[in-house]
C-alpha positions as CSV (number, residue, x, y, z in Angstrom):
1,M,0.0,0.0,0.0
2,E,1.3,3.4,-0.9
3,T,2.3,5.8,1.8
4,R,-0.3,8.5,2.3
5,I,0.9,12.0,3.3
6,L,-1.4,14.9,4.3
7,I,0.1,18.4,3.7
8,V,-1.5,21.1,5.8
9,D,-0.7,24.7,4.8
10,D,-2.7,27.7,4.0
11,D,-0.4,28.7,1.2
12,P,-1.3,26.9,-2.0
13,S,2.2,27.4,-3.4
14,I,3.8,25.7,-0.5
15,R,1.4,22.8,-0.8
16,E,2.2,22.5,-4.5
17,I,6.0,22.6,-3.9
18,V,5.8,19.9,-1.2
19,K,3.5,17.8,-3.5
20,I,6.1,18.0,-6.3
21,M,8.8,17.0,-3.8
22,L,6.8,14.1,-2.6
23,K,5.7,12.7,-6.0
24,D,6.7,9.2,-4.9
25,Y,3.9,9.2,-2.3
26,E,0.1,9.6,-2.3
27,V,-0.4,13.2,-1.3
28,I,-3.6,14.8,0.2
29,E,-3.9,18.5,0.8
30,A,-5.6,20.6,3.5
31,S,-5.6,24.4,3.5
32,N,-6.3,24.8,7.3
33,G,-6.3,22.9,10.5
34,R,-10.1,22.3,10.6
35,E,-9.9,20.7,7.1
36,A,-6.9,18.7,8.2
37,V,-8.7,17.1,11.2
38,I,-11.7,16.1,9.0
39,I,-9.4,14.6,6.4
40,Y,-7.3,12.8,9.0
41,K,-10.5,11.3,10.5
42,N,-11.7,10.1,7.1
43,L,-8.5,9.0,5.4
44,N,-6.0,8.2,8.2
45,P,-2.8,9.3,6.4
46,D,0.5,7.8,7.5
47,I,2.1,11.2,8.0
48,V,0.8,14.7,8.5
49,L,3.1,17.7,7.5
50,M,1.6,20.5,9.6
51,D,2.1,24.2,9.2
52,I,1.6,26.2,12.5
53,S,0.3,29.6,11.4
54,M,-3.1,29.1,9.6
55,P,-6.6,30.5,9.7
56,E,-9.6,28.8,11.4
57,I,-7.6,26.3,13.5
58,D,-3.8,26.7,13.7
59,G,-1.4,23.8,13.5
60,V,-1.0,23.4,17.2
61,E,-4.8,23.0,17.8
62,A,-5.2,20.8,14.8
63,T,-2.3,18.5,16.0
64,K,-4.0,18.2,19.4
65,E,-7.3,17.2,17.7
66,I,-5.5,14.7,15.5
67,M,-3.7,13.2,18.5
68,K,-7.2,12.7,20.2
69,I,-8.3,10.7,17.1
70,N,-5.0,8.7,17.0
71,P,-2.4,9.1,19.8
72,K,0.1,7.3,17.5
73,A,-0.4,9.8,14.6
74,V,2.8,11.0,13.0
75,V,2.7,14.8,12.7
76,I,5.7,16.7,11.5
77,G,5.8,20.4,11.7
78,L,6.6,22.3,8.5
79,T,7.0,25.8,9.6
80,A,8.9,29.1,9.5
81,F,7.9,29.7,13.1
82,S,9.9,26.9,14.8
83,R,11.8,29.3,17.1
84,T,8.7,30.9,18.5
85,R,6.1,28.2,18.3
86,G,7.9,24.9,17.5
87,S,7.8,23.8,21.1
88,E,4.0,24.3,21.2
89,L,3.7,22.0,18.2
90,L,5.9,19.4,19.8
91,S,4.0,19.6,23.1
92,A,0.7,19.1,21.1
93,G,2.1,15.8,19.9
94,A,4.2,16.4,16.8
95,V,7.2,14.1,16.5
96,G,9.5,16.6,14.8
97,I,9.9,20.0,13.0
98,I,11.2,20.8,9.5
99,N,12.1,24.5,9.2
100,K,11.0,26.4,6.1
101,P,12.7,26.8,3.7
102,F,13.8,23.2,3.4
103,T,15.2,20.9,0.7
104,R,13.6,17.8,-0.9
105,K,16.4,15.8,0.7
106,I,15.6,17.0,4.2
107,L,11.9,16.5,3.7
108,K,12.3,12.9,2.3
109,E,14.9,11.9,5.0
110,T,12.6,13.1,7.8
111,I,9.6,11.3,6.4
112,E,11.6,8.1,5.8
113,K,12.9,8.2,9.4
114,F,9.4,8.3,10.8
115,L,8.0,5.7,8.4
116,A,10.8,3.3,9.4
117,K,10.3,3.8,13.1
118,P,7.1,2.3,14.6
119,V,5.5,4.8,17.0
120,V,4.8,3.1,20.4
């Protein structure tokens, strides 16, 4: 079964860039945290790439909601705000943070690391 990755970012150009970088995976997109929670509930992706600063529900709150659905969910922050809000995302349940801007290599290595490691 193909790995399913949910990209959550309010910037459509970021979602498009990440989608291109992850062409080897099945990619689903959400433009805000509320949409991400609904999609997570319905499609149960293997990994969620979560921006922090978004309208409606931010990435921290969306991560908390996703962790209520599945405490073993793999949420990775994808943000330019790691210095100021990264610890909030980690406290909400994210397993790691990728700082924007990032390279395809960093993105794929991080995803592969968490795919290979079973979350207990």
